[in-house]
Residue, then its C-alpha position, 0 to 999 in steps of 0.5 A: m429761344d427762336c426755334t424757326a429755321d434752326l435745322w443745323v442739328q447734331l443728334p447723338a443718342q446713347g443707351d440700348g442701341e436696339f431700342i434706339a434703332l427700332k424707334i429711330m429716335a434721332r429721326e423723330v427728334y429731327g422731325c420735331l425740330e423741322q416743325n419748329m419745336c424747341p430742342d427741350e420739347a423735342t428731347q422730352k417727346a423723344m423720351t416718350l417713345f420708350d418704355d420707362s425701363v429702357d436706358v436711353g438718352i439724347i443730346v440735341l445741339t442746334k445753331n441756336g440751342f442745346a438740350s439733353n434728356a436721359r433716364n435710368g442713370m444714363a450719364w449726361s452733362h449740361l455746360k452753359e459757359i466756360n470762363 
């Protein structure tokens, strides 16, 4: 996947809002994307911002890709194609 110049981004975050706000998760992920990190790598890095006990998840949708990551039972789904 080409990750360059892919700055049309949607970044919803879910989970414990206080922790997400303190870490400014979406801003951190957007910064990773600005540095040409692929969405999968950016979501993996986002998870490292939080202690393992924090319920958190993120979905990254760009014009060229999609990625999501979650922990501790946060619901998420990955649909690739609708027939």
